[in-house]
C-alpha positions as a printed Julia matrix, in Angstrom:
146×3 Matrix{Float64}:
 75.05  -30.92  276.86
 76.05  -28.33  274.63
 77.68  -24.93  275.9
 76.9   -21.52  274.27
 78.86  -18.55  274.75
 78.11  -14.9   274.61
 78.72  -12.56  272.64
 77.61  -14.84  269.9
 74.95  -16.67  271.38
 72.05  -14.76  269.71
 71.69  -16.92  266.53
 71.49  -20.22  268.59
 69.06  -18.83  271.03
 66.9   -17.68  268.0
 67.38  -21.09  266.33
 66.09  -22.74  269.68
 63.1   -20.68  269.96
 62.18  -21.35  266.18
 62.43  -24.9   266.91
 59.42  -25.16  269.17
 56.61  -26.98  268.25
 54.41  -26.92  271.31
 55.76  -24.7   274.35
 58.33  -22.17  275.44
 58.57  -21.39  279.05
 61.21  -18.37  279.72
 62.21  -17.29  283.31
 64.31  -14.48  282.97
 66.04  -11.95  285.03
 66.9    -9.19  282.67
 64.69   -8.98  279.63
 65.34   -6.01  277.2
 66.25   -7.44  273.92
 63.57   -6.65  271.36
 64.61   -9.15  268.78
 64.21  -12.18  271.22
 60.85  -10.77  272.21
 59.81  -10.61  268.86
 60.87  -14.13  268.13
 58.82  -15.26  271.05
 55.84  -13.36  269.96
 56.42  -15.11  266.28
 56.37  -18.45  267.92
 53.0   -17.61  269.85
 51.46  -16.67  266.55
 52.31  -19.84  264.9
 50.4   -21.64  267.84
 53.37  -22.26  270.23
 52.29  -21.6   273.97
 54.84  -19.06  275.23
 54.71  -18.26  278.83
 57.48  -15.53  280.21
 58.13  -15.06  283.98
 60.06  -11.79  284.69
 61.63  -10.22  287.67
 59.44   -7.04  288.77
 62.6    -5.54  290.75
 64.82   -5.1   287.64
 65.34   -1.47  287.14
 64.93   -0.94  283.2
 62.95    1.49  281.3
 62.18   -0.93  278.63
 61.06   -3.98  280.73
 57.49   -2.97  280.95
 57.49   -2.27  277.21
 58.87   -5.79  276.48
 56.34   -7.37  278.77
 53.46   -5.46  277.1
 54.57   -6.25  273.65
 55.01   -9.95  274.65
 51.54   -9.87  276.03
 50.06   -8.15  273.05
 51.82  -10.71  270.78
 50.21  -13.85  272.41
 52.74  -14.74  275.06
 51.6   -15.11  278.78
 53.51  -12.85  280.98
 53.53  -13.15  284.64
 55.78  -11.09  287.18
 57.88  -13.49  289.8
 56.98  -13.77  293.18
 58.66  -11.21  295.72
 59.26  -13.93  298.23
 62.81  -14.24  297.27
 65.13  -11.51  297.39
 65.34  -11.89  293.42
 64.23  -14.36  290.89
 67.74  -14.33  289.56
 67.08  -17.5   287.23
 67.9   -17.57  283.36
 66.45  -20.2   281.5
 64.27  -21.24  278.55
 62.33  -24.53  278.44
 61.45  -25.59  274.76
 58.65  -28.23  274.08
 59.59  -29.78  277.62
 62.62  -31.57  275.88
 65.36  -29.04  275.86
 66.34  -26.11  278.18
 68.95  -23.67  278.06
 70.33  -22.75  281.52
 72.95  -20.37  282.61
 74.15  -16.75  282.84
 72.76  -15.34  279.65
 69.98  -12.74  280.18
 67.76  -11.71  277.01
 69.36   -8.36  277.08
 71.56   -6.74  274.38
 74.5    -6.68  276.84
 74.37  -10.21  277.35
 74.09  -11.0   273.8
 76.65   -8.46  272.44
 79.04   -7.21  275.01
 79.31   -9.61  278.07
 81.21  -12.76  278.43
 78.16  -15.21  279.25
 77.69  -18.83  279.18
 74.43  -21.0   278.95
 74.19  -24.86  278.8
 71.64  -26.49  276.41
 70.56  -29.54  278.29
 68.33  -32.37  277.29
 67.12  -35.69  279.21
 66.02  -36.51  283.0
 67.45  -33.18  284.28
 64.72  -31.45  282.29
 62.04  -32.87  284.79
 63.43  -30.9   287.68
 63.66  -27.45  285.71
 60.06  -28.0   284.42
 58.78  -28.46  287.77
 60.59  -25.44  289.26
 59.35  -23.48  286.52
 55.85  -24.6   287.09
 56.16  -23.56  290.86
 57.49  -20.26  290.13
 54.88  -19.69  287.54
 51.97  -20.5   289.85
 53.54  -18.26  292.32
 53.89  -15.35  290.02
 51.46  -12.31  289.54
 50.11  -10.73  286.66
 50.74   -7.24  288.43
 54.41   -5.76  288.64
 55.33   -5.73  292.34
 58.32   -4.52  293.66
């Protein structure tokens, strides 16, 4: 287990994305950081299966643009189910071997201004995170509701 603190976690998140060999699964409440979106599309471009699940009820002028850019760049994008009040999860699972979980959104504010913390996990705890992502992905939609 390794903590990551923000501001200042961006390079570590990018390094984790770049380390992916087979898959990256992201479930993110706020995603407005174009640099992280570009890193994910770069990963898709090198053959990594990238799936991104976004919260449809986030008020952000750039969220649709991020979603469209991810989709155009080869990532699969879905919108989280509205059966929960919000999908407030913030996690990224890489190659089903490592997971980044915590309070850091993929936003410029979380990366550069807010005090945030994530934990990089490996080991048996990952199976439950993978299972939860798979269920949320299956419940998601290609159409933004909200």
